[in-house]
Structures are given as structure tokens and as C-alpha cells.
N, C-alpha and C positions, 0 to 999 in steps of 0.2 A: 345564490341558490337556495335561497329561503324556501322560496315558492316550488323548489323541484318535488314533483310527482313520485313517490317511488312505484313502482312498474312490478306487476306479478303477470312476468311472460308465459306462465302456464294457465291462468283462468281461461286464456282463449286464445284461439288462433292470430284473432286480431291485435290482442294484447301482447303475443309474440313479435308479430309483425315489426309493432311501435317499438316495441322494445329494442329489437335488431335495427330499428333506422337510428334509434339512439344512441346504440355502442358506436355504430359506426362514423356516426359525427361525432362522438365525443373523443374517440379515436383520432379524429385529427384536430382534434382541438377546437373545434367550431359551435359558437353558440346556436341557436334555432335563429335569431336574425342572421348569421352568417351564410347556414343552409340556406334558406329560403330562398334567395335570389340567385342562387347557381342549380335551383331546381324550378325554377319559376311559379313559387307559390309564396303565400303571404307564411309569416312567424306563427301566427296564429293556427293557421290551415296544417304546419308541419307540428306545432304541438299536440293538435287534436288529433292527428295520427299517431303521436308518440304515446298519447294516452287513451287512445283506443276509445275516443269519443268519437271519430269520425271513420269510414272504411278509406282504404288505398285505393287509388283510381289506378286504372291501367297507366297512364300518363302520368301520374304520380312515379310508379314502380320503375318505368322507363326513364324518368328524369332521373331518379336514384340512381341506378345501373351506371348511366352515364357519370355521375357524378364519382362514385365511388368505383369507378372500375368495374362493376360486377358483370356488366353486360354480356352474354352470349356464353355464360358458365353456368355450371350444376347447380350453383346457390344464388343464383339472381337475384332480385326482389321481384322479379317480373315470373319468374317459375313460383315464386312464393306466393306470389298475387295468383297465380292460375289457381295453387293447390285453397288458397282464401274460398275462393269462388265457387269451387264444386260445390258447397253445400246448395246451391239453386238452379243447378246447371247441369243438362243432362250429361252423363261421360263421353269425352271427347270434345266437348265444345268451349271450356276455357285454354283448351291447346291452342285448336283453331282460330279462337279472336286472337291468340298472338300473333299468328301469320296474316289473320284479315288485313290489320292497319298497317301491312306493309305491302300489302300485293299492287302488281301495277294493273291487273286486270282482273273483276271479279264476274263470275256468271254465276247467276242467283236463279233457282226455280221454285216457284212455292204454290200451295194450293189450300183452298180454305179461308186463310187470310193473307193481307199483305206483308210482303217479307218484312223482318224487323228492321232493316235501313233505308224503308223508305215510309214506316210509319211516322205519324204524328206525333206528339206528346200527348194529345185526347185521344187519338186511337188506340197508344200504348197503355196506355192507363187503363182503359175501360177494360182490355186483357186482363192486366193486371188485377184488377180490382175484382173480375169475374173468376179468375182461377182463388183469389183470397176468399168469396162468398164460397166455393165450394168445398172450402177448406184442404184448397189442395199445397197452397203456402201460406206463410205467416206475414202478417201486416208490415215485418222489418224487410221480410223476401219480395215481397209486394213492390216496395218504395225501391230496393234494390235493383229490380228488375227494369223500374223505369229510369232511375239515373244511371245503369250500366251500359242502356242502350242507347241514352244521349252522349254516352262516352264512344261508343262505337261508329257513330256517326260524326262524331266530331273527329275522330282521328281519319275519317276519310275525304275532311275540308283542309285541302293541303297546297301549297304552291303548282304542284303537280299532280295534281287528283287522279287515282286510276280509273281505267275505262270501266262503267259497270253495264254488263248485259243482263238484263231482268226477262224473265220470261213468268209471266204469270197466269197460273189455271183460271178460264172465269170467273170459277166459284169465290174467288178474292177481292173481285169488285160488285159480285152480286150479293154476297153473304153482309147482309146489315149488320154492324158492328155499332154501339153506343148511339142509335137513333140516328136523326136526320142530320142534323148539323154536324156531329163529329163524322159520317159517313159522307157529306157531301164537301167537307174540308178536305177530308182523305182525298176524295178524289180530284180535288182539285191540286191538292199536290202533286199527284200520282201527272196530271196534265203538265205542271210545272216541269217534272222532272224530265216527262220527257224530251223538252225543248232544252236540255243542257248539253254541252257539245262532246262531253264525255259520256254521255248515257244512249242506249237503246232498250226501250222498252216494248215488251210483244205482249200480246195476249194469246194464249193458245184457247181457241174458244170451244163449248162442248162440242160442236161438230166434228171435231177431228175425230173425236169417237175411241177405237182401239188404237190409233196412230198415235195416241199419248206415250211418251216410252217412260215418262217416271209414274210412278204411284205414291210418292214421297220426295218431299222436298231435299231438294239437293243444291249443294253450294260448291262453285269449283274455282279455283285461285291462282293465278300467275304470279309468282314472286319476281325480284328483280333479276334473278340470275336465270327466270327463264324456266325454272323448277316449277312443277303442278301440283296439287294436291285437291281432293276432292273432300268433302262432307256431308254424309247423309246421316239423317235421323228418323227413327219412327216414335210413337207416342214414350217411350219409355227409355230409347237407348238413343246414344247418339256414335258415329265411327268416322272418324280419320284416318284418310288413306292416303300414303305419300308414295306407295310402288305403282310405278309405269303399268304394271300388269292390271291391277285395278283402277286407276286414274283415266286411262285410253279408250276403255270401253266408256264409261262416263261421258267422256268428252265428245265421242261419236253419238253416244242418244241425245246429247243437248245439241250439238247441231243438227241433227233430224227433227226434233222438235222444232228447233228454229224453222228449219223449212215448213214445218205446217202450220207455226204460227201466225197469226196479222202481222203484216206490215207494223211499223211504229205509228205510221198515221192514219191507219186502219184502227190501230188499237186506240189512240186519242181520240176518233173519232166514237166508236164504242164505248168509252169514259163519260166522253160529253154527253152522250143521247142516254145514259144512265144517269147521268147526274142531271139532266134536265127531265129527267123522268119520260122520255119518249122512245125507251127501248122495252 
């Protein structure tokens, strides 16, 4: 125990998180080397989280809940992770992400930029660096954003992946982000995504005009028990709704937008033309 580092849980939320992991681990008489294989991380990673040198990930939180028997409780590590992340996310979004990784169906609509779950690392980094230059976030938060998006994307890669329905306003593919190389790679990825067996990609063209049913980004989730929830956000605030009275109208509007949008084949053709500079 000579190298044991004393923790100060009151110094920061991340330090409090790490101290709690250590407390639960030591209560079971486990060393970091013994906990590590149980949660699927190295002992060095466990040490870095405990001493607040590394932020916990959503996967780390969920694995910890499984090992310590705290999942689905009011004091779960996932709930604490949600609170920890609130510093750089809109209200409602951390809670939404907790459900996103478990959903069996995701219906996404975005305008202006490609939806996060479909962004390439280079595209996501350009957006984070832009926010950093504007002074909207700190350098640490910029790194957190990119790393966190990677976590969300990884959570959807599983043996039985969810069905992803994605509608993008035409502005998403026309708005240049990061220069030709970054944008072309992003468009290439969208074409690849459209070929996946669990995907349905549609572009809502400018021509639909007033028939576009949403003016803000919207995500609708279907969970394993077939319950549904929707998340919508403005520039400054996000809102998660689990009541059927709020979700049902959103789902109807989504289906109406699907009807007005291009088919997957026509959407891919449009993206390909834009990629080649012939549109």
C-alpha cells in the first residue's frame, strides 16, 4: 500500500466518482488488479479513474454497476456519470444518452449538421474545435465532446444492433464542414451507412418547403420493452419526454416527414452527386 494515493472527494465531481469506485472496490477486498478484469478494463485504467486522472466513460459506469450490483438503483454509477457529464451537455441530454445505448430502434432527424451518431471523428473534431475558438467551451470540454461521441457510437455496435432511421435535412450534406477532405470523407461514410442492414437513411430535400414537420433536431427511441421516448433540443436547452401524450405526436410528425423525404436510393444518389461536385 506504499504507493496508495490519498483521495480528496471534495475537490471535484470526478474525484468524488473515483473515490466512490475505490470505496466499493475495497469494501469487497479487491485490488485494482482484481477489479480490472471484472469490468473489462486494465488496472492502470481503474487507477486513473480512481485518482481522477481519467474521466469515467459510460461503459465504465455500466460495467461498474454490474459488478457492484448498483445498476437500476438511485445511486448507480451510471446516474453519477450522468451528473458528471452535465457540465458540457444540454439539460436532458445526459439522461437521454443513458437510454440511447439500450434502444432497439432510433429515429433521428437533424438539420444543419450531420447527426452525431453518423459523424466521422474528423468531422466531430472540427465542430468541437470551432466551439473552442468561439469560447463556447474549454479545451478539456472539446476533448470530452469528441471522446464522448466515440463512446456513444461504440455503444451501438453490438451483436444485435438497433435499427437506425435517419432523416437529414438537405442542409446537413450541403453545409461545408472542415474543408473538402473532411466533408468528402463524411459524405463517403453516409453512403456506407446507408448500405448497412440495420439502417434507413433519407434526405429531406429543400423542395418540401413548408411540409418539413420539424424545425429543430429530434431523436425518438424505442426501448426493449417497446416503450418510447423523444428528445428535442434548441440552441440552449434539451428536453426528454417519456409521456405518450408528448411522444405520439412527435412519432406521427416523423412518419409524415419520412413520407415527404427522398427514398434511401435517391438520398444516396444525391449525396454521391454532391460528393462528385455534379449537384
